[in-house]
N, C-alpha and C positions, 0 to 999 in steps of 0.2 A: 519484227515478231520475236516475242520471247519464247522461253522452253515450253510454256503452258498453252502457245499458241494464240496469247492474246495481243491484240497490238496497243502499245501506248500503256502498257501495265508496268509499273515499277514497283516490285515489292520491297525494294530496301527504302520507299517512303511510306510514312503514316498515311491511313486514308483520311481524305480533306475533312471529314466530319470529325475526326479526333484532335484537329489544330485547333486550338483556341481561336475564336474569332475576333477577339478584342486586341490581342497582342501577336495573333496569327503565328505563335510558336516561339516569340522573343523572350516571352518571360516576364517582359518590363515595358510598361506604357509611361506616356507622358499625358499630364493632364491638359486641357484644352483651358487655357487662362490668359488672360492679356499681357502684354509686357508689362513687366515692373512688377506683378505679382510674385510672392515668393516661391512659388512652384513651377514659375514659368523657366524651361529649358530642363527640368529635374526628372530623372527617371524614376517611377516606383514599382515595386513589386505587382504584376498582375493579380487578381483573384486566382488564375489557375496557379499561379506560383506559390500562392499562400496556400491553397488547398493542398497541394502537393507538400508542401512543408508540415502542414498538420498531419497528414497521414505519416510522413515519416517521422514527426516526433511521438504520435502514437504509438508506433512501432517500437521504437526506441524505449519510451517510458514503461511499455508492457514487458519488454526484455529485461529491463533494471528491476523491475517488479519483482520477477521470477514468481508468479503465482503457480502453483500446480494445477495440471487439468481438472483435478478432482473437485476444486474450490473455485474455480476462476469464473464461474457464473453466478458467485453469490452477491447478490446485491441487496439493498435496501427494498427494494420494489418486490423481490422476490420472497422476502419472510414474514409468510403469513402467519397472523396472531392466531394462535390455537385456539381451538373451542373445547379442548379435553381438559383445560385449566379452571379452577375455580376462579370466580370474578374478583378473587383479590391477587392471586397470582397472574391472572392477564393485566391489570393493572399494573404492577411491580413490572412486568414484561415489559409493558408500554411505556413505563416512565424510563426504563435502561435504554429502549430502543430511541425515544427521543433524545437522552443524553449523547447516545453514540453518533447520530445524525447532526446534533450540535457540532460534536467534536470534527466530524468528517469535513464539516463547513466552516472550520477554524472560528467557531464563534463561542468558544470557552476559554475561561483564564487558565484554566489548569492544560499543562502538556502532557501529562500522561493519563492514560485510561488504562486501568486494571480492571478485567473481567475474570470474576472467579465465581466460586459456588458450587455446585453440583455438577457432575457429568452429563454432557449431550444437552444442555439447553439452549444453545444456539451461539455459545461464545465464539467461536471460529467463525461462523455465519456473520455476526455482527461486525468483528474485526476485518474482515476482508471486503466486507461491504463498505468500510470507509476507505481501504485502498483504491475499489473500484469507483469510488465516488470521485476520487481524487484523480485517476485515472481518465473519467469523465468529463472533468473540470480541469483543463492542463494548465490553468492560471494559478493553481494550488500546489504547495509543495508535494512530490510526487513521493511515494511509498516502497519499501521492499518489505516482502515477506519472509519469515525464517521459521520453519518448524526447528523447534530448540534441539530435539536429539539430532535432526540432519545437520543442524548449523554446528553443532561438536564435532561431527564426521569429518564437515568441511573443513574446521579448525584442525583438526587432527590429519589431514592430507597435507596441510602445511609444513609440517616436520619434515614430510618426505622429499618436499621440492625446494624448502627453503623459503616458501610464501607466507609462513604464518601470520608474519606482520600484516602482510597486505590484506589478508583476508580478513583478519579480524578488524582491521581498518575500513573496510567496505561496511561492516555492521556499525561499528561505531560513529561514521560520519553521514549516515543516510539521514536526508532531512525529515523523512519520518520512517519508523522502524516498526514492524510487527511481530513482537517474539510468541510465536504459538505453541501452546502444548508445553508450557514449564509446570514439570509434573513431578510427583512424589518420589519418582525412581532416582532424583537427585537430591531430597532432601538430607539436611545435616543441620542439627542444632549446634549452638556453642561458637567459640570463636574460632575453630578449625575450620579451613577451605579444602573441599574436594577439588579435584580438576576442574569438574565440570561447573562446580559452583564460584570458583575462582574466576572462569571465562565469564559467567554471568555477572560476577562483581566489576569486571573491568568493564563492560559495555556500559551497565546500569550506571556505572559512578560516573564515566564520562559524559553519558547524555545527561544525566543530572546535573552536573557541573555546569553544563552548557544550554541546559533548558531545552533539549531537543525532543520534539515529539516523539513520543512512543506508545505504543499499546501493547500490554501483555494480558494473556489469557492463560489461566492457571487452574489446575484442578485441585490444589490443596490451598490450605491456608497458609497466607504469607509467613506467618509465625513460624511454620512448620520448617520452612528455610533457615539459613546460617541469619544469625540477628543483624547484620550489616545488610544484607540483602533486603530480609524482611523491612529494615528500618526504610529502606529506599522505595519499595514497593507500597508502604504505606503512609509516605510523606504528604498527608493531607494538611498538616499544622503549617508547612511554608505554601501551601496552595499549588504544589507541583503536580499532585495526584488527584485524582477521581478514582474511587474503588467502588465497582458496583458487584454485588453478589447476588445471585438467585439460587433458591433450593428450590428446585419444581421437577417433576418428571422429566426424563430423558427424551427427545424425540426418536429414537433409536429404541429404546428397550421399554418406555414407559414407568420405569423405576426412577425412584430417588437414590442415587449412590455417588 
């Protein structure tokens, strides 16, 4: 009799119904095939092992993606076509939604998607929906989210602990990178580069050279930024970029600004 007064109960063992009935907890199975078959005598992962691996991969992918809680649930399915827009604005929005969906599925020839225009029309929602689609389809390259002002703060921390190069490389090498909220507070025209613009240039130039998937949401005209950066964000001539802009009322305020 154990401490609970129950005969034959062993709390160190999982309940019987929690053990896979196919592999009996071994995690591997053998196929019932005749001698001479290529699979004869070979061990293969059980479906329970595959399911566990999928869950672990999903957890790791979501950790890598780094979506903030506020935007984590933004999906294409949750994006309602607004009824407060004019028929023309709704058509434009539907066209942008279609392009973003194709990009999420890897069905476009261009590698960069630039979402611009007025504030608050849903740029971040569309961009995050692309990342969430990739998370739901793990055979697609996983993406990393980076709010631009917070990314700069992360890079600055690297100067304090000598990890700047490693931190920058994480963003440069992401299979799919979402740069969210690249905004007017860092605009600078001409040949000179401020430190924030230098970091943006280092990121964009590397990803441009290597044709790496990139999504950028921006609240200013690309031409308001440094010329070399604007040249990359507007690179439609080589087929690298698709630039989609809308000037419609904000979800939040109902204003166009």
